[in-house]
All heavy atoms as a GROMACS GRO file, in nm:
protein
  602
    1MET      N    1   2.098   0.293   0.512
    1MET     CA    2   2.100   0.150   0.539
    1MET      C    3   2.045   0.122   0.679
    1MET      O    4   1.969   0.028   0.697
    1MET     CB    5   2.244   0.100   0.522
    1MET     CG    6   2.258  -0.047   0.542
    1MET     SD    7   2.172  -0.131   0.408
    1MET     CE    8   2.203  -0.297   0.451
    2ILE      N    9   2.084   0.204   0.774
    2ILE     CA   10   2.039   0.183   0.911
    2ILE      C   11   1.889   0.209   0.920
    2ILE      O   12   1.817   0.137   0.989
    2ILE     CB   13   2.118   0.273   1.008
    2ILE    CG1   14   2.264   0.226   1.011
    2ILE    CG2   15   2.058   0.269   1.147
    2ILE    CD1   16   2.354   0.318   1.092
    3MET      N   17   1.842   0.310   0.850
    3MET     CA   18   1.699   0.341   0.852
    3MET      C   19   1.617   0.229   0.788
    3MET      O   20   1.507   0.197   0.834
    3MET     CB   21   1.672   0.474   0.780
    3MET     CG   22   1.722   0.595   0.853
    3MET     SD   23   1.648   0.616   1.015
    3MET     CE   24   1.484   0.663   0.970
    4THR      N   25   1.671   0.165   0.685
    4THR     CA   26   1.603   0.054   0.622
    4THR      C   27   1.589  -0.061   0.720
    4THR      O   28   1.481  -0.122   0.731
    4THR     CB   29   1.681   0.007   0.497
    4THR    OG1   30   1.697   0.118   0.408
    4THR    CG2   31   1.608  -0.105   0.426
    5ILE      N   32   1.694  -0.090   0.790
    5ILE     CA   33   1.690  -0.197   0.890
    5ILE      C   34   1.592  -0.161   1.002
    5ILE      O   35   1.517  -0.247   1.050
    5ILE     CB   36   1.832  -0.224   0.945
    5ILE    CG1   37   1.919  -0.282   0.834
    5ILE    CG2   38   1.827  -0.318   1.064
    5ILE    CD1   39   2.065  -0.293   0.868
    6LEU      N   40   1.589  -0.034   1.040
    6LEU     CA   41   1.496   0.010   1.144
    6LEU      C   42   1.351  -0.006   1.098
    6LEU      O   43   1.265  -0.052   1.176
    6LEU     CB   44   1.525   0.156   1.180
    6LEU     CG   45   1.443   0.214   1.294
    6LEU    CD1   46   1.474   0.141   1.424
    6LEU    CD2   47   1.472   0.362   1.308
    7ILE      N   48   1.323   0.026   0.973
    7ILE     CA   49   1.188   0.007   0.919
    7ILE      C   50   1.150  -0.140   0.920
    7ILE      O   51   1.038  -0.177   0.957
    7ILE     CB   52   1.176   0.067   0.777
    7ILE    CG1   53   1.182   0.219   0.783
    7ILE    CG2   54   1.047   0.022   0.708
    7ILE    CD1   55   1.190   0.286   0.649
    8LEU      N   56   1.244  -0.225   0.882
    8LEU     CA   57   1.216  -0.369   0.883
    8LEU      C   58   1.193  -0.421   1.024
    8LEU      O   59   1.103  -0.504   1.047
    8LEU     CB   60   1.332  -0.444   0.816
    8LEU     CG   61   1.343  -0.426   0.665
    8LEU    CD1   62   1.471  -0.491   0.613
    8LEU    CD2   63   1.222  -0.483   0.595
    9ILE      N   64   1.270  -0.374   1.120
    9ILE     CA   65   1.253  -0.416   1.259
    9ILE      C   66   1.116  -0.373   1.311
    9ILE      O   67   1.046  -0.451   1.378
    9ILE     CB   68   1.367  -0.361   1.347
    9ILE    CG1   69   1.497  -0.432   1.314
    9ILE    CG2   70   1.335  -0.377   1.495
    9ILE    CD1   71   1.620  -0.371   1.379
   10ILE      N   72   1.076  -0.250   1.281
   10ILE     CA   73   0.945  -0.202   1.324
   10ILE      C   74   0.833  -0.284   1.260
   10ILE      O   75   0.736  -0.322   1.328
   10ILE     CB   76   0.930  -0.052   1.292
   10ILE    CG1   77   1.023   0.030   1.381
   10ILE    CG2   78   0.786  -0.006   1.307
   10ILE    CD1   79   1.034   0.176   1.343
   11SER      N   80   0.847  -0.316   1.133
   11SER     CA   81   0.744  -0.395   1.064
   11SER      C   82   0.733  -0.535   1.122
   11SER      O   83   0.622  -0.586   1.143
   11SER     CB   84   0.774  -0.403   0.916
   11SER     OG   85   0.770  -0.276   0.858
   12VAL      N   86   0.846  -0.595   1.151
   12VAL     CA   87   0.845  -0.729   1.210
   12VAL      C   88   0.785  -0.725   1.350
   12VAL      O   89   0.707  -0.815   1.388
   12VAL     CB   90   0.988  -0.789   1.211
   12VAL    CG1   91   0.995  -0.914   1.296
   12VAL    CG2   92   1.032  -0.818   1.069
   13SER      N   93   0.817  -0.623   1.426
   13SER     CA   94   0.760  -0.613   1.561
   13SER      C   95   0.609  -0.591   1.555
   13SER      O   96   0.535  -0.645   1.639
   13SER     CB   97   0.828  -0.504   1.642
   13SER     OG   98   0.806  -0.378   1.584
   14ILE      N   99   0.560  -0.514   1.458
   14ILE     CA  100   0.416  -0.498   1.441
   14ILE      C  101   0.351  -0.632   1.407
   14ILE      O  102   0.245  -0.667   1.461
   14ILE     CB  103   0.386  -0.392   1.332
   14ILE    CG1  104   0.423  -0.254   1.382
   14ILE    CG2  105   0.238  -0.396   1.290
   14ILE    CD1  106   0.418  -0.146   1.276
   15ALA      N  107   0.415  -0.707   1.319
   15ALA     CA  108   0.362  -0.839   1.282
   15ALA      C  109   0.359  -0.932   1.403
   15ALA      O  110   0.259  -1.002   1.427
   15ALA     CB  111   0.446  -0.900   1.171
   16PHE      N  112   0.466  -0.934   1.483
   16PHE     CA  113   0.469  -1.019   1.602
   16PHE      C  114   0.368  -0.974   1.707
   16PHE      O  115   0.323  -1.055   1.788
   16PHE     CB  116   0.608  -1.024   1.664
   16PHE     CG  117   0.702  -1.120   1.596
   16PHE    CD1  118   0.830  -1.080   1.562
   16PHE    CD2  119   0.663  -1.248   1.566
   16PHE    CE1  120   0.917  -1.166   1.499
   16PHE    CE2  121   0.749  -1.336   1.503
   16PHE     CZ  122   0.876  -1.295   1.469
   17ALA      N  123   0.329  -0.848   1.706
   17ALA     CA  124   0.232  -0.799   1.802
   17ALA      C  125   0.088  -0.837   1.765
   17ALA      O  126   0.007  -0.865   1.853
   17ALA     CB  127   0.244  -0.648   1.815
   18PHE      N  128   0.057  -0.838   1.636
   18PHE     CA  129  -0.082  -0.857   1.595
   18PHE      C  130  -0.116  -0.997   1.545
   18PHE      O  131  -0.227  -1.045   1.566
   18PHE     CB  132  -0.119  -0.756   1.486
   18PHE     CG  133  -0.137  -0.618   1.539
   18PHE    CD1  134  -0.037  -0.524   1.525
   18PHE    CD2  135  -0.253  -0.581   1.604
   18PHE    CE1  136  -0.052  -0.396   1.575
   18PHE    CE2  137  -0.271  -0.454   1.653
   18PHE     CZ  138  -0.170  -0.360   1.640
   19ILE      N  139  -0.024  -1.063   1.477
   19ILE     CA  140  -0.056  -1.192   1.415
   19ILE      C  141  -0.089  -1.302   1.515
   19ILE      O  142  -0.183  -1.378   1.492
   19ILE     CB  143   0.055  -1.233   1.315
   19ILE    CG1  144   0.048  -1.140   1.196
   19ILE    CG2  145   0.040  -1.378   1.271
   19ILE    CD1  146   0.150  -1.166   1.088
   20PRO      N  147  -0.019  -1.314   1.629
   20PRO     CA  148  -0.059  -1.420   1.723
   20PRO      C  149  -0.204  -1.406   1.773
   20PRO      O  150  -0.274  -1.506   1.786
   20PRO     CB  151   0.040  -1.406   1.838
   20PRO     CG  152   0.159  -1.344   1.777
   20PRO     CD  153   0.106  -1.253   1.671
   21THR      N  154  -0.247  -1.284   1.796
   21THR     CA  155  -0.386  -1.263   1.839
   21THR      C  156  -0.483  -1.304   1.729
   21THR      O  157  -0.585  -1.368   1.757
   21THR     CB  158  -0.408  -1.114   1.874
   21THR    OG1  159  -0.310  -1.074   1.967
   21THR    CG2  160  -0.546  -1.091   1.930
   22LEU      N  161  -0.450  -1.270   1.608
   22LEU     CA  162  -0.537  -1.308   1.496
   22LEU      C  163  -0.538  -1.459   1.476
   22LEU      O  164  -0.641  -1.517   1.442
   22LEU     CB  165  -0.492  -1.238   1.368
   22LEU     CG  166  -0.509  -1.085   1.367
   22LEU    CD1  167  -0.442  -1.026   1.244
   22LEU    CD2  168  -0.654  -1.047   1.373
   23LYS      N  169  -0.423  -1.524   1.498
   23LYS     CA  170  -0.416  -1.670   1.486
   23LYS      C  171  -0.502  -1.737   1.592
   23LYS      O  172  -0.570  -1.836   1.565
   23LYS     CB  173  -0.271  -1.717   1.500
   23LYS     CG  174  -0.206  -1.753   1.372
   23LYS     CD  175  -0.073  -1.818   1.399
   23LYS     CE  176   0.000  -1.838   1.271
   23LYS     NZ  177   0.133  -1.893   1.291
   24ARG      N  178  -0.494  -1.683   1.713
   24ARG     CA  179  -0.572  -1.738   1.824
   24ARG      C  180  -0.722  -1.731   1.794
   24ARG      O  181  -0.797  -1.821   1.830
   24ARG     CB  182  -0.542  -1.662   1.953
   24ARG     CG  183  -0.524  -1.750   2.071
   24ARG     CD  184  -0.482  -1.677   2.197
   24ARG     NE  185  -0.353  -1.608   2.181
   24ARG     CZ  186  -0.336  -1.477   2.194
   24ARG    NH1  187  -0.438  -1.399   2.226
   24ARG    NH2  188  -0.218  -1.422   2.176
   25ASN      N  189  -0.764  -1.624   1.730
   25ASN     CA  190  -0.905  -1.607   1.695
   25ASN      C  191  -0.941  -1.672   1.562
   25ASN      O  192  -1.054  -1.656   1.514
   25ASN     CB  193  -0.940  -1.458   1.690
   25ASN     CG  194  -0.928  -1.393   1.825
   25ASN    OD1  195  -0.937  -1.459   1.928
   25ASN    ND2  196  -0.904  -1.263   1.826
   26LYS      N  197  -0.845  -1.739   1.500
   26LYS     CA  198  -0.864  -1.811   1.373
   26LYS      C  199  -0.919  -1.720   1.263
   26LYS      O  200  -1.013  -1.753   1.192
   26LYS     CB  201  -0.954  -1.931   1.393
   26LYS     CG  202  -0.895  -2.033   1.486
   26LYS     CD  203  -0.982  -2.152   1.505
   26LYS     CE  204  -0.910  -2.248   1.598
   26LYS     NZ  205  -0.994  -2.350   1.650
   27GLU      N  206  -0.855  -1.604   1.249
   27GLU     CA  207  -0.895  -1.508   1.145
   27GLU      C  208  -0.793  -1.511   1.031
   27GLU      O  209  -0.712  -1.422   1.014
   27GLU     CB  210  -0.904  -1.369   1.206
   27GLU     CG  211  -1.009  -1.358   1.314
   27GLU     CD  212  -1.025  -1.219   1.366
   27GLU    OE1  213  -1.006  -1.124   1.288
   27GLU    OE2  214  -1.058  -1.205   1.485
   28THR      N  215  -0.799  -1.616   0.952
   28THR     CA  216  -0.702  -1.639   0.846
   28THR      C  217  -0.708  -1.530   0.738
   28THR      O  218  -0.605  -1.481   0.694
   28THR     CB  219  -0.727  -1.776   0.782
   28THR    OG1  220  -0.735  -1.874   0.884
   28THR    CG2  221  -0.613  -1.813   0.688
   29LYS      N  222  -0.828  -1.491   0.697
   29LYS     CA  223  -0.841  -1.389   0.594
   29LYS      C  224  -0.784  -1.256   0.641
   29LYS      O  225  -0.718  -1.184   0.565
   29LYS     CB  226  -0.988  -1.371   0.555
   29LYS     CG  227  -1.047  -1.489   0.484
   29LYS     CD  228  -1.193  -1.465   0.453
   29LYS     CE  229  -1.257  -1.589   0.395
   29LYS     NZ  230  -1.401  -1.570   0.373
   30THR      N  231  -0.808  -1.225   0.768
   30THR     CA  232  -0.755  -1.100   0.823
   30THR      C  233  -0.604  -1.102   0.828
   30THR      O  234  -0.539  -1.000   0.803
   30THR     CB  235  -0.814  -1.076   0.964
   30THR    OG1  236  -0.955  -1.087   0.958
   30THR    CG2  237  -0.776  -0.941   1.018
   31ILE      N  238  -0.547  -1.218   0.859
   31ILE     CA  239  -0.400  -1.231   0.862
   31ILE      C  240  -0.343  -1.206   0.723
   31ILE      O  241  -0.242  -1.136   0.708
   31ILE     CB  242  -0.358  -1.369   0.916
   31ILE    CG1  243  -0.392  -1.381   1.064
   31ILE    CG2  244  -0.209  -1.393   0.894
   31ILE    CD1  245  -0.372  -1.519   1.122
   32VAL      N  246  -0.406  -1.261   0.622
   32VAL     CA  247  -0.357  -1.244   0.485
   32VAL      C  248  -0.364  -1.098   0.442
   32VAL      O  249  -0.266  -1.042   0.391
   32VAL     CB  250  -0.437  -1.334   0.387
   32VAL    CG1  251  -0.404  -1.301   0.243
   32VAL    CG2  252  -0.410  -1.481   0.416
   33ILE      N  253  -0.478  -1.034   0.466
   33ILE     CA  254  -0.494  -0.893   0.428
   33ILE      C  255  -0.398  -0.805   0.508
   33ILE      O  256  -0.335  -0.715   0.454
   33ILE     CB  257  -0.640  -0.849   0.449
   33ILE    CG1  258  -0.734  -0.928   0.360
   33ILE    CG2  259  -0.656  -0.699   0.424
   33ILE    CD1  260  -0.708  -0.913   0.211
   34PHE      N  261  -0.386  -0.832   0.638
   34PHE     CA  262  -0.294  -0.757   0.724
   34PHE      C  263  -0.151  -0.770   0.673
   34PHE      O  264  -0.078  -0.672   0.665
   34PHE     CB  265  -0.305  -0.808   0.867
   34PHE     CG  266  -0.205  -0.749   0.962
   34PHE    CD1  267  -0.223  -0.622   1.014
   34PHE    CD2  268  -0.092  -0.821   0.999
   34PHE    CE1  269  -0.130  -0.568   1.100
   34PHE    CE2  270   0.000  -0.767   1.085
   34PHE     CZ  271  -0.018  -0.640   1.136
   35SER      N  272  -0.112  -0.891   0.637
   35SER     CA  273   0.024  -0.914   0.588
   35SER      C  274   0.049  -0.842   0.456
   35SER      O  275   0.157  -0.785   0.436
   35SER     CB  276   0.048  -1.064   0.570
   35SER     OG  277   0.034  -1.131   0.693
   36ILE      N  278  -0.050  -0.842   0.369
   36ILE     CA  279  -0.034  -0.774   0.240
   36ILE      C  280  -0.017  -0.624   0.261
   36ILE      O  281   0.074  -0.562   0.204
   36ILE     CB  282  -0.155  -0.803   0.148
   36ILE    CG1  283  -0.151  -0.948   0.101
   36ILE    CG2  284  -0.158  -0.708   0.028
   36ILE    CD1  285  -0.277  -0.994   0.029
   37PHE      N  286  -0.102  -0.565   0.346
   37PHE     CA  287  -0.092  -0.421   0.371
   37PHE      C  288   0.037  -0.385   0.444
   37PHE      O  289   0.099  -0.282   0.416
   37PHE     CB  290  -0.212  -0.370   0.450
   37PHE     CG  291  -0.333  -0.346   0.364
   37PHE    CD1  292  -0.455  -0.402   0.398
   37PHE    CD2  293  -0.326  -0.267   0.252
   37PHE    CE1  294  -0.566  -0.380   0.320
   37PHE    CE2  295  -0.437  -0.244   0.173
   37PHE     CZ  296  -0.558  -0.301   0.207
   38LEU      N  297   0.079  -0.469   0.538
   38LEU     CA  298   0.204  -0.443   0.609
   38LEU      C  299   0.323  -0.452   0.514
   38LEU      O  300   0.414  -0.368   0.518
   38LEU     CB  301   0.221  -0.541   0.725
   38LEU     CG  302   0.342  -0.518   0.815
   38LEU    CD1  303   0.332  -0.384   0.886
   38LEU    CD2  304   0.354  -0.630   0.918
   39LEU      N  305   0.323  -0.551   0.427
   39LEU     CA  306   0.430  -0.565   0.328
   39LEU      C  307   0.431  -0.448   0.231
   39LEU      O  308   0.538  -0.392   0.200
   39LEU     CB  309   0.415  -0.697   0.252
   39LEU     CG  310   0.523  -0.730   0.152
   39LEU    CD1  311   0.656  -0.750   0.223
   39LEU    CD2  312   0.487  -0.855   0.075
   40LEU      N  313   0.313  -0.406   0.185
   40LEU     CA  314   0.304  -0.292   0.094
   40LEU      C  315   0.352  -0.164   0.161
   40LEU      O  316   0.428  -0.086   0.102
   40LEU     CB  317   0.160  -0.277   0.046
   40LEU     CG  318   0.132  -0.167  -0.055
   40LEU    CD1  319   0.204  -0.196  -0.186
   40LEU    CD2  320  -0.016  -0.156  -0.079
   41GLY      N  321   0.309  -0.142   0.284
   41GLY     CA  322   0.352  -0.023   0.356
   41GLY      C  323   0.501  -0.022   0.382
   41GLY      O  324   0.567   0.082   0.371
   42THR      N  325   0.556  -0.137   0.417
   42THR     CA  326   0.700  -0.147   0.440
   42THR      C  327   0.777  -0.119   0.312
   42THR      O  328   0.875  -0.043   0.313
   42THR     CB  329   0.736  -0.286   0.494
   42THR    OG1  330   0.660  -0.310   0.614
   42THR    CG2  331   0.882  -0.299   0.525
   43ALA      N  332   0.732  -0.176   0.202
   43ALA     CA  333   0.800  -0.155   0.074
   43ALA      C  334   0.794  -0.009   0.032
   43ALA      O  335   0.894   0.047  -0.016
   43ALA     CB  336   0.737  -0.244  -0.033
   44LEU      N  337   0.678   0.055   0.051
   44LEU     CA  338   0.666   0.196   0.014
   44LEU      C  339   0.754   0.285   0.102
   44LEU      O  340   0.816   0.380   0.054
   44LEU     CB  341   0.521   0.242   0.022
   44LEU     CG  342   0.430   0.195  -0.090
   44LEU    CD1  343   0.285   0.230  -0.060
   44LEU    CD2  344   0.472   0.252  -0.222
   45ASN      N  345   0.759   0.254   0.231
   45ASN     CA  346   0.845   0.332   0.320
   45ASN      C  347   0.992   0.319   0.283
   45ASN      O  348   1.067   0.417   0.285
   45ASN     CB  349   0.824   0.291   0.466
   45ASN     CG  350   0.708   0.363   0.528
   45ASN    OD1  351   0.698   0.484   0.519
   45ASN    ND2  352   0.619   0.287   0.588
   46ILE      N  353   1.034   0.199   0.249
   46ILE     CA  354   1.173   0.179   0.210
   46ILE      C  355   1.201   0.249   0.076
   46ILE      O  356   1.307   0.309   0.057
   46ILE     CB  357   1.206   0.028   0.203
   46ILE    CG1  358   1.207  -0.029   0.346
   46ILE    CG2  359   1.340   0.003   0.136
   46ILE    CD1  360   1.222  -0.178   0.353
   47ALA      N  361   1.104   0.244  -0.016
   47ALA     CA  362   1.122   0.312  -0.145
   47ALA      C  363   1.133   0.463  -0.126
   47ALA      O  364   1.216   0.529  -0.190
   47ALA     CB  365   1.006   0.278  -0.238
   48ILE      N  366   1.052   0.518  -0.037
   48ILE     CA  367   1.061   0.662  -0.008
   48ILE      C  368   1.195   0.695   0.055
   48ILE      O  369   1.257   0.796   0.022
   48ILE     CB  370   0.944   0.706   0.082
   48ILE    CG1  371   0.814   0.702   0.003
   48ILE    CG2  372   0.967   0.845   0.139
   48ILE    CD1  373   0.691   0.720   0.088
   49LEU      N  374   1.239   0.610   0.145
   49LEU     CA  375   1.368   0.631   0.211
   49LEU      C  376   1.483   0.630   0.110
   49LEU      O  377   1.576   0.710   0.121
   49LEU     CB  378   1.390   0.524   0.318
   49LEU     CG  379   1.520   0.532   0.395
   49LEU    CD1  380   1.516   0.650   0.491
   49LEU    CD2  381   1.542   0.405   0.473
   50LEU      N  382   1.474   0.542   0.012
   50LEU     CA  383   1.579   0.531  -0.089
   50LEU      C  384   1.560   0.630  -0.205
   50LEU      O  385   1.632   0.624  -0.304
   50LEU     CB  386   1.584   0.388  -0.143
   50LEU     CG  387   1.620   0.281  -0.040
   50LEU    CD1  388   1.609   0.143  -0.102
   50LEU    CD2  389   1.759   0.304   0.017
   51LYS      N  390   1.461   0.719  -0.192
   51LYS     CA  391   1.433   0.823  -0.290
   51LYS      C  392   1.399   0.768  -0.429
   51LYS      O  393   1.441   0.822  -0.531
   51LYS     CB  394   1.547   0.923  -0.298
   51LYS     CG  395   1.564   1.002  -0.170
   51LYS     CD  396   1.672   1.106  -0.182
   51LYS     CE  397   1.674   1.196  -0.065
   51LYS     NZ  398   1.721   1.161   0.058
   52ILE      N  399   1.324   0.659  -0.430
   52ILE     CA  400   1.275   0.601  -0.555
   52ILE      C  401   1.147   0.675  -0.591
   52ILE      O  402   1.061   0.696  -0.505
   52ILE     CB  403   1.250   0.450  -0.539
   52ILE    CG1  404   1.382   0.379  -0.509
   52ILE    CG2  405   1.184   0.393  -0.663
   52ILE    CD1  406   1.366   0.233  -0.476
   53LYS      N  407   1.133   0.713  -0.718
   53LYS     CA  408   1.014   0.787  -0.760
   53LYS      C  409   0.894   0.692  -0.761
   53LYS      O  410   0.893   0.591  -0.830
   53LYS     CB  411   1.034   0.848  -0.897
   53LYS     CG  412   0.917   0.932  -0.942
   53LYS     CD  413   0.948   1.008  -1.067
   53LYS     CE  414   0.835   1.090  -1.120
   53LYS     NZ  415   0.708   1.088  -1.058
   54ILE      N  416   0.793   0.729  -0.684
   54ILE     CA  417   0.672   0.650  -0.675
   54ILE      C  418   0.561   0.729  -0.745
   54ILE      O  419   0.536   0.844  -0.710
   54ILE     CB  420   0.634   0.624  -0.527
   54ILE    CG1  421   0.746   0.550  -0.458
   54ILE    CG2  422   0.504   0.546  -0.518
   54ILE    CD1  423   0.732   0.543  -0.309
   55PRO      N  424   0.496   0.670  -0.844
   55PRO     CA  425   0.391   0.743  -0.915
   55PRO      C  426   0.271   0.769  -0.825
   55PRO      O  427   0.238   0.690  -0.739
   55PRO     CB  428   0.354   0.652  -1.031
   55PRO     CG  429   0.400   0.518  -0.991
   55PRO     CD  430   0.515   0.537  -0.899
   56SER      N  431   0.207   0.881  -0.850
   56SER     CA  432   0.090   0.919  -0.771
   56SER      C  433  -0.031   0.837  -0.815
   56SER      O  434  -0.050   0.813  -0.936
   56SER     CB  435   0.061   1.067  -0.792
   56SER     OG  436  -0.061   1.102  -0.736
   57PRO      N  437  -0.115   0.793  -0.723
   57PRO     CA  438  -0.238   0.724  -0.762
   57PRO      C  439  -0.332   0.814  -0.843
   57PRO      O  440  -0.413   0.765  -0.920
   57PRO     CB  441  -0.303   0.687  -0.628
   57PRO     CG  442  -0.194   0.691  -0.529
   57PRO     CD  443  -0.095   0.792  -0.578
   58LEU      N  444  -0.317   0.943  -0.827
   58LEU     CA  445  -0.401   1.037  -0.902
   58LEU      C  446  -0.372   1.027  -1.052
   58LEU      O  447  -0.462   1.048  -1.134
   58LEU     CB  448  -0.377   1.180  -0.853
   58LEU     CG  449  -0.466   1.287  -0.912
   58LEU    CD1  450  -0.613   1.256  -0.883
   58LEU    CD2  451  -0.428   1.421  -0.856
   59ASP      N  452  -0.250   0.993  -1.090
   59ASP     CA  453  -0.217   0.976  -1.232
   59ASP      C  454  -0.300   0.863  -1.294
   59ASP      O  455  -0.347   0.875  -1.407
   59ASP     CB  456  -0.068   0.947  -1.250
   59ASP     CG  457   0.019   1.064  -1.210
   59ASP    OD1  458  -0.032   1.178  -1.204
   59ASP    OD2  459   0.139   1.041  -1.183
   60LEU      N  460  -0.317   0.755  -1.219
   60LEU     CA  461  -0.398   0.642  -1.268
   60LEU      C  462  -0.544   0.683  -1.281
   60LEU      O  463  -0.609   0.651  -1.382
   60LEU     CB  464  -0.384   0.522  -1.175
   60LEU     CG  465  -0.469   0.400  -1.210
   60LEU    CD1  466  -0.425   0.342  -1.343
   60LEU    CD2  467  -0.460   0.297  -1.100
   61VAL      N  468  -0.596   0.753  -1.183
   61VAL     CA  469  -0.736   0.798  -1.187
   61VAL      C  470  -0.757   0.891  -1.305
   61VAL      O  471  -0.857   0.881  -1.378
   61VAL     CB  472  -0.774   0.866  -1.054
   61VAL    CG1  473  -0.911   0.930  -1.062
   61VAL    CG2  474  -0.768   0.767  -0.939
   62THR      N  475  -0.663   0.982  -1.327
   62THR     CA  476  -0.673   1.075  -1.440
   62THR      C  477  -0.669   0.999  -1.572
   62THR      O  478  -0.745   1.030  -1.664
   62THR     CB  479  -0.558   1.177  -1.435
   62THR    OG1  480  -0.561   1.243  -1.309
   62THR    CG2  481  -0.569   1.278  -1.546
   63PHE      N  482  -0.583   0.899  -1.582
   63PHE     CA  483  -0.572   0.820  -1.705
   63PHE      C  484  -0.702   0.745  -1.733
   63PHE      O  485  -0.745   0.736  -1.848
   63PHE     CB  486  -0.456   0.720  -1.690
   63PHE     CG  487  -0.441   0.627  -1.806
   63PHE    CD1  488  -0.387   0.672  -1.926
   63PHE    CD2  489  -0.482   0.495  -1.797
   63PHE    CE1  490  -0.374   0.586  -2.034
   63PHE    CE2  491  -0.468   0.409  -1.904
   63PHE     CZ  492  -0.414   0.454  -2.023
   64ILE      N  493  -0.767   0.695  -1.629
   64ILE     CA  494  -0.890   0.618  -1.649
   64ILE      C  495  -1.008   0.709  -1.684
   64ILE      O  496  -1.085   0.680  -1.774
   64ILE     CB  497  -0.922   0.534  -1.522
   64ILE    CG1  498  -0.817   0.424  -1.506
   64ILE    CG2  499  -1.061   0.476  -1.529
   64ILE    CD1  500  -0.825   0.349  -1.376
   65PHE      N  501  -1.021   0.820  -1.612
   65PHE     CA  502  -1.141   0.901  -1.627
   65PHE      C  503  -1.131   1.012  -1.732
   65PHE      O  504  -1.232   1.073  -1.765
   65PHE     CB  505  -1.182   0.960  -1.492
   65PHE     CG  506  -1.240   0.858  -1.400
   65PHE    CD1  507  -1.170   0.814  -1.290
   65PHE    CD2  508  -1.364   0.804  -1.425
   65PHE    CE1  509  -1.224   0.719  -1.206
   65PHE    CE2  510  -1.419   0.709  -1.342
   65PHE     CZ  511  -1.349   0.666  -1.231
   66SER      N  512  -1.014   1.037  -1.784
   66SER     CA  513  -1.000   1.140  -1.886
   66SER      C  514  -1.081   1.109  -2.013
   66SER      O  515  -1.151   1.196  -2.064
   66SER     CB  516  -0.853   1.161  -1.919
   66SER     OG  517  -0.838   1.263  -2.011
   67PRO      N  518  -1.076   0.986  -2.067
   67PRO     CA  519  -1.158   0.957  -2.186
   67PRO      C  520  -1.308   0.966  -2.156
   67PRO      O  521  -1.387   1.009  -2.242
   67PRO     CB  522  -1.119   0.814  -2.223
   67PRO     CG  523  -0.990   0.790  -2.160
   67PRO     CD  524  -0.985   0.875  -2.038
   68ILE      N  525  -1.347   0.928  -2.035
   68ILE     CA  526  -1.489   0.936  -1.999
   68ILE      C  527  -1.533   1.081  -1.995
   68ILE      O  528  -1.641   1.117  -2.043
   68ILE     CB  529  -1.513   0.865  -1.864
   68ILE    CG1  530  -1.482   0.716  -1.878
   68ILE    CG2  531  -1.657   0.885  -1.817
   68ILE    CD1  532  -1.482   0.639  -1.749
   69LYS      N  533  -1.450   1.167  -1.936
   69LYS     CA  534  -1.480   1.310  -1.930
   69LYS      C  535  -1.492   1.367  -2.071
   69LYS      O  536  -1.584   1.443  -2.102
   69LYS     CB  537  -1.373   1.385  -1.853
   69LYS     CG  538  -1.396   1.535  -1.848
   69LYS     CD  539  -1.273   1.609  -1.805
   69LYS     CE  540  -1.175   1.608  -1.915
   69LYS     NZ  541  -1.120   1.727  -1.967
   70ASP      N  542  -1.399   1.330  -2.159
   70ASP     CA  543  -1.403   1.380  -2.297
   70ASP      C  544  -1.530   1.336  -2.369
   70ASP      O  545  -1.589   1.413  -2.446
   70ASP     CB  546  -1.280   1.332  -2.374
   70ASP     CG  547  -1.151   1.392  -2.320
   70ASP    OD1  548  -1.158   1.497  -2.251
   70ASP    OD2  549  -1.043   1.334  -2.346
   71LEU      N  550  -1.572   1.212  -2.343
   71LEU     CA  551  -1.695   1.162  -2.404
   71LEU      C  552  -1.816   1.240  -2.355
   71LEU      O  553  -1.902   1.281  -2.436
   71LEU     CB  554  -1.713   1.013  -2.373
   71LEU     CG  555  -1.842   0.949  -2.423
   71LEU    CD1  556  -1.842   0.943  -2.575
   71LEU    CD2  557  -1.860   0.814  -2.361
   72ILE      N  558  -1.823   1.264  -2.226
   72ILE     CA  559  -1.936   1.339  -2.173
   72ILE      C  560  -1.938   1.482  -2.225
   72ILE      O  561  -2.043   1.536  -2.260
   72ILE     CB  562  -1.934   1.334  -2.018
   72ILE    CG1  563  -1.962   1.193  -1.971
   72ILE    CG2  564  -2.034   1.431  -1.957
   72ILE    CD1  565  -1.944   1.171  -1.823
   73VAL      N  566  -1.823   1.544  -2.233
   73VAL     CA  567  -1.814   1.681  -2.285
   73VAL      C  568  -1.857   1.685  -2.432
   73VAL      O  569  -1.930   1.775  -2.475
   73VAL     CB  570  -1.673   1.738  -2.266
   73VAL    CG1  571  -1.654   1.866  -2.345
   73VAL    CG2  572  -1.644   1.761  -2.119
   74SER      N  573  -1.816   1.584  -2.510
   74SER     CA  574  -1.853   1.584  -2.652
   74SER      C  575  -2.003   1.558  -2.669
   74SER      O  576  -2.063   1.607  -2.765
   74SER     CB  577  -1.773   1.480  -2.728
   74SER     OG  578  -1.814   1.349  -2.690
   75LEU      N  579  -2.064   1.484  -2.578
   75LEU     CA  580  -2.208   1.459  -2.588
   75LEU      C  581  -2.291   1.580  -2.550
   75LEU      O  582  -2.404   1.596  -2.595
   75LEU     CB  583  -2.247   1.341  -2.498
   75LEU     CG  584  -2.200   1.203  -2.544
   75LEU    CD1  585  -2.234   1.098  -2.440
   75LEU    CD2  586  -2.260   1.165  -2.678
   76THR      N  587  -2.236   1.666  -2.466
   76THR     CA  588  -2.313   1.782  -2.421
   76THR      C  589  -2.299   1.902  -2.515
   76THR      O  590  -2.366   2.002  -2.493
   76THR     CB  591  -2.268   1.824  -2.280
   76THR    OG1  592  -2.128   1.854  -2.280
   76THR    CG2  593  -2.298   1.716  -2.180
   77LYS      N  594  -2.218   1.894  -2.618
   77LYS     CA  595  -2.200   2.005  -2.711
   77LYS      C  596  -2.304   2.001  -2.820
   77LYS      O  597  -2.361   1.912  -2.860
   77LYS     CB  598  -2.061   2.003  -2.772
   77LYS     CG  599  -1.957   2.049  -2.675
   77LYS     CD  600  -1.824   2.060  -2.744
   77LYS     CE  601  -1.725   2.115  -2.644
   77LYS     NZ  602  -1.596   2.134  -2.702
   0.00000   0.00000   0.00000
């Protein structure tokens, strides 16, 4: 629980450090993308801390490209 709060405090402090500069430079798109990545990173860190099983991105790549590989192999036979 304490580590979760610590992760949230660090994430908020990162946001307070970078967002005002981006606002001053009127970089709205950068603020949105930065916020999305910061939120995603914070959520993943908390999930890892709580020992929630996170699927590997390689599983998705394998799922997508496996039929393509099979098709190419069948065409070369």
